[in-house]
C-alpha positions as CSV (number, residue, x, y, z in Angstrom):
1,M,0.0,0.0,0.0
2,M,1.4,3.3,-1.1
3,M,1.9,6.0,1.6
4,Q,-0.1,9.1,1.5
5,E,2.0,12.1,0.3
6,Q,1.9,15.5,1.7
7,I,3.5,18.5,-0.1
8,R,4.1,21.8,1.7
9,E,5.3,24.9,-0.1
10,E,8.1,26.8,1.5
11,A,9.9,30.0,0.6
12,G,11.8,29.1,-2.5
13,G,10.9,25.5,-2.6
14,A,8.7,22.7,-1.2
15,V,8.8,19.6,1.1
16,L,7.3,16.3,0.1
17,S,6.8,13.9,3.0
18,D,4.9,10.9,4.4
19,A,1.6,12.6,5.6
20,S,1.7,10.5,8.8
21,L,4.9,12.1,10.0
22,P,5.4,15.6,11.6
23,V,8.0,16.8,9.1
24,D,8.9,20.5,8.7
25,G,11.6,22.4,6.9
26,D,13.9,22.4,10.0
27,W,14.4,18.6,9.6
28,F,16.8,19.3,6.6
29,D,19.0,21.6,8.7
30,T,21.9,19.8,10.4
31,G,22.3,22.8,12.8
32,Y,18.7,22.2,14.0
33,W,19.6,18.6,15.0
34,R,23.0,19.6,16.4
35,A,21.4,22.2,18.7
36,R,19.1,19.4,20.1
37,G,21.9,16.9,20.5
38,A,20.2,14.8,17.9
39,L,22.9,14.8,15.2
40,E,24.6,11.4,15.6
41,A,27.1,11.6,12.8
42,Q,28.0,13.6,9.8
43,G,30.1,12.7,6.8
44,G,31.7,14.8,4.1
45,G,32.4,14.0,0.6
46,R,30.0,13.7,-2.3
47,G,27.3,12.0,-0.1
48,G,26.8,14.9,2.3
49,V,25.2,12.4,4.7
50,A,24.1,13.0,8.3
51,V,22.5,10.6,10.8
52,I,19.8,12.3,12.8
53,D,17.6,11.3,15.7
54,T,14.1,12.4,14.6
55,P,10.6,11.9,16.1
56,A,10.2,9.4,13.3
57,G,13.2,7.4,14.5
58,T,16.8,7.5,13.4
59,C,17.2,8.7,9.9
60,V,19.7,9.6,7.3
61,L,19.7,13.1,5.8
62,R,21.4,13.4,2.4
63,H,22.2,16.5,0.4
64,Y,22.5,15.8,-3.3
65,H,26.0,16.6,-4.6
66,R,27.4,16.3,-8.1
67,G,30.2,14.0,-9.0
68,G,32.9,13.8,-11.6
69,L,34.5,16.8,-13.3
70,V,31.4,19.0,-13.2
71,A,31.6,19.0,-9.4
72,R,34.7,21.3,-9.7
73,F,32.5,24.0,-11.0
74,N,29.1,23.1,-9.6
75,R,28.8,21.3,-6.3
76,D,25.1,20.8,-5.8
77,S,22.9,22.7,-8.3
78,Y,20.7,21.0,-10.9
79,L,18.7,22.4,-13.8
80,W,15.1,23.1,-12.9
81,T,12.6,21.2,-15.1
82,G,9.7,21.0,-12.6
83,A,9.1,19.8,-9.1
84,A,8.3,16.2,-10.1
85,H,11.6,16.0,-11.9
86,T,13.8,17.1,-9.0
87,R,16.3,14.4,-7.8
88,S,14.8,14.4,-4.3
89,F,11.1,14.1,-5.3
90,A,11.8,11.5,-7.9
91,E,13.9,9.3,-5.5
92,F,11.3,9.7,-2.7
93,R,8.5,8.5,-5.0
94,L,10.6,5.6,-6.3
95,L,11.4,4.5,-2.7
96,A,7.7,4.8,-1.8
97,H,6.9,2.5,-4.7
98,V,9.7,0.1,-3.6
99,A,8.2,0.1,0.0
100,A,4.8,-0.6,-1.3
101,L,6.2,-3.7,-3.0
102,E,7.9,-4.7,0.3
103,L,11.3,-4.8,-1.3
104,P,14.3,-4.2,1.0
105,A,15.4,-0.6,0.7
106,P,15.5,2.6,2.9
107,Q,12.0,3.9,3.7
108,P,11.5,7.5,2.5
109,V,10.5,10.1,5.1
110,A,10.8,13.4,3.4
111,A,12.3,15.2,0.4
112,R,13.0,18.9,-0.3
113,Y,14.0,21.1,-3.1
114,R,15.0,24.8,-3.0
115,R,14.8,26.6,-6.3
116,R,17.1,29.4,-7.4
117,G,16.0,30.7,-10.8
118,L,16.8,28.1,-13.4
119,S,18.5,25.8,-10.8
120,Y,17.7,24.0,-7.6
121,T,19.3,22.1,-4.7
122,A,17.9,19.0,-3.1
123,D,17.8,16.9,0.1
124,L,16.3,13.5,1.1
125,I,15.6,11.9,4.5
126,T,15.2,8.2,4.8
127,R,15.0,5.8,7.7
128,R,18.4,4.4,8.7
129,I,19.1,0.7,8.2
130,D,20.7,-0.5,11.5
131,D,23.6,-2.9,12.0
132,A,24.6,-2.7,8.4
133,R,27.9,-2.9,6.5
134,T,28.3,-2.6,2.7
135,L,29.1,-5.4,0.4
136,A,32.3,-3.6,-0.3
137,Q,33.2,-3.7,3.4
138,S,32.3,-7.4,3.4
139,L,34.8,-8.0,0.6
140,T,37.5,-6.0,2.5
141,D,36.8,-7.9,5.7
142,G,37.0,-11.3,4.0
143,R,33.3,-12.0,4.5
144,L,32.2,-12.2,0.9
145,D,31.6,-15.9,0.2
146,A,29.4,-18.0,-2.1
147,D,26.4,-17.8,0.2
148,L,26.5,-14.0,0.4
149,A,27.1,-13.8,-3.4
150,R,24.0,-15.9,-4.0
151,E,22.0,-13.7,-1.7
152,T,23.2,-10.6,-3.5
153,G,22.2,-12.0,-6.8
154,A,18.7,-12.9,-5.5
155,L,18.4,-9.4,-4.0
156,V,19.1,-7.7,-7.3
157,A,16.7,-10.0,-9.1
158,R,13.9,-9.1,-6.8
159,F,14.2,-5.5,-7.9
160,H,14.7,-6.4,-11.6
161,R,11.6,-8.6,-11.7
162,E,9.6,-5.4,-10.7
163,G,11.3,-3.4,-13.4
164,I,13.3,-1.3,-11.0
165,R,16.6,-0.2,-12.5
166,H,19.2,1.0,-10.0
167,A,21.3,3.7,-11.7
168,D,24.5,3.0,-9.8
169,L,24.5,-0.7,-8.8
170,N,27.8,-1.2,-7.0
171,A,29.2,-2.9,-4.0
172,H,28.8,0.3,-1.9
173,N,25.1,0.4,-2.5
174,V,24.4,-3.2,-1.2
175,L,23.9,-3.3,2.6
176,V,24.4,-6.5,4.6
177,T,22.7,-6.9,7.9
178,P,22.4,-9.9,10.2
179,G,18.9,-10.6,8.9
180,A,18.7,-9.3,5.3
181,L,20.3,-7.5,2.4
182,Y,19.2,-4.1,1.2
183,L,19.8,-1.9,-1.9
184,I,20.4,1.8,-1.1
185,D,20.8,5.1,-3.1
186,F,18.1,5.1,-5.7
187,D,19.1,8.5,-7.1
188,R,18.3,8.5,-10.9
189,G,16.7,5.0,-10.6
190,T,13.9,4.3,-13.0
191,L,10.9,2.0,-13.6
192,R,11.2,0.0,-16.8
193,N,10.0,-3.1,-18.5
194,P,12.4,-5.9,-17.2
195,A,14.2,-6.2,-20.5
196,E,17.3,-8.3,-20.7
197,A,19.7,-5.6,-22.0
198,W,19.5,-3.2,-19.1
199,R,19.3,-6.0,-16.5
200,L,22.6,-7.5,-17.8
201,A,24.2,-4.0,-18.0
202,N,23.2,-3.5,-14.3
203,L,24.8,-6.8,-13.3
204,A,27.9,-5.9,-15.3
205,R,28.2,-2.7,-13.4
206,L,28.1,-4.6,-10.1
207,R,30.8,-6.9,-11.3
208,R,33.1,-4.0,-12.4
209,S,32.6,-2.5,-8.9
210,L,33.8,-5.7,-7.3
211,V,36.7,-6.1,-9.6
212,K,37.7,-2.5,-9.0
213,L,37.7,-3.1,-5.3
214,G,40.2,-6.0,-5.8
215,A,37.9,-9.0,-5.6
216,V,39.9,-10.9,-8.3
217,E,43.1,-10.5,-6.3
218,R,41.5,-11.1,-2.9
219,I,39.5,-14.2,-3.8
220,P,41.1,-17.1,-5.6
221,D,39.0,-18.1,-8.7
222,F,36.6,-15.2,-8.2
223,Q,34.6,-16.1,-11.3
224,A,33.7,-19.6,-9.9
225,A,33.7,-18.8,-6.2
226,I,31.8,-15.6,-6.2
227,W,30.5,-14.4,-9.5
228,G,29.1,-17.8,-10.6
229,P,27.0,-18.1,-7.3
230,L,25.8,-14.5,-7.6
231,V,24.5,-15.1,-11.2
232,Y,23.0,-18.4,-10.1
233,G,21.1,-16.6,-7.3
234,Y,20.0,-14.0,-9.7
235,E,18.8,-16.3,-12.4
236,R,17.0,-18.6,-10.0
237,T,15.1,-15.7,-8.5
238,M,14.3,-14.1,-11.9
239,G,12.9,-17.4,-13.0
240,A,10.9,-18.1,-9.8
């Protein structure tokens, strides 16, 4: 069941949220949470992520930043093409759709954009997934084995069966918890017919990520020991 949306206009922008939660514009201000002793952690870099203790529970606040060469000239502004097309509103609505399908991903709490003429900046709040490490960390820690690989393949297949394309499927965006695996960071994700071409391209992106992190060097016979089980888990779930 899809959540009920609430949109509240603000000076220079708007906030989209779960109507059942008491969200206001201050929720996107790390200073607001810091003053209340509710800012648990804050990280720099492209992610711009802060962990905040809200009335809705512990959440992650993310400011959208650009990557690549363009970030040298434009850190966080995007071209305005309408509220529905803002990075934050689009990701919020995709995550709400994912939640309605009961797929394992962060639950959306609120999204905001602030418009400045022909550009805008954006922020997103989601519920934090506790006791999690990334698949990349699992590889580094020597915990990536055939069983975890099969589970990862099955996880990806569950999303692909529903036509959900992750725009940046890599080992940093797979979370491993004691009870389940999750996909995170659905920025620029899309809903599509589950055609083979984009599904295979998505899997290839995940493989390149693991190879870039040194999986081939760390794990003897990576293809048979890890990638083969991952593809097996994927194909078995896609065909279920």
